[in-house]
C-alpha positions in Angstrom: 124.8 104.2 113.2 125.6 103.1 109.6 125.1 105.4 106.7 122.0 104.4 104.7 123.7 105.0 101.4 126.3 102.3 102.2 123.7 99.6 102.8 122.7 97.2 100.1 119.1 97.1 98.8 118.4 93.9 100.8 119.8 95.5 104.0 117.7 98.6 103.4 114.6 96.5 103.0 115.4 94.5 106.1 115.9 97.7 108.1 112.6 99.1 106.8 110.8 95.9 107.8 112.3 96.0 111.3 111.4 99.7 111.7 107.8 98.9 110.5 107.5 96.0 112.9 108.7 98.0 115.8 106.2 100.8 115.0 103.4 98.3 114.9 104.5 96.7 118.2 103.6 99.9 120.0 100.3 100.3 118.2 98.2 99.4 121.2 99.8 102.2 123.2 98.7 104.9 120.7 95.4 106.3 121.9 92.4 106.6 119.6 90.3 109.7 120.3 86.6 109.4 120.7 86.1 111.5 117.5 88.3 109.1 115.4 86.7 106.0 117.0 83.3 107.3 116.0 84.4 108.0 112.4 85.8 104.4 112.2 82.7 102.9 113.6 80.5 104.8 111.1 82.7 103.7 108.2 82.6 100.1 109.3 78.9 100.2 109.6 78.6 101.7 106.1 80.9 99.0 104.8 78.9 96.2 106.6 75.7 97.5 105.0 77.2 97.7 101.5 80.5 96.0 101.1 80.7 97.4 97.6 80.8 101.1 98.8 84.1 102.9 98.6 86.9 103.3 96.1 89.2 100.5 94.9 92.8 100.7 96.1 94.3 101.1 92.6 92.1 104.3 92.0 93.0 105.7 95.4 96.7 105.0 94.8 96.5 106.8 91.4 94.8 109.8 93.1 97.6 110.0 95.7 100.3 109.8 93.0 98.6 112.6 91.0 98.3 114.8 94.1 101.9 114.1 95.1 103.1 115.1 91.6 101.0 118.2 91.7 102.5 119.2 95.0 106.0 118.8 93.7 105.2 121.0 90.8 103.7 123.8 92.9 
């Protein structure tokens, strides 16, 4: 197995893409619990009733960055 630090940026990106694709290929084999299925169905129903509900991705991403930074400082 090659050392990751010796790979070029392009090679690292290709490797990450291959890893991501292989993870998604087995997606159907990952079971979804009834509890999680119900949560997803409720969220989809809410979205279908009001497509404007929820938080825009850029705001969610910012919150994640802030929490991540806070966790590193703790």
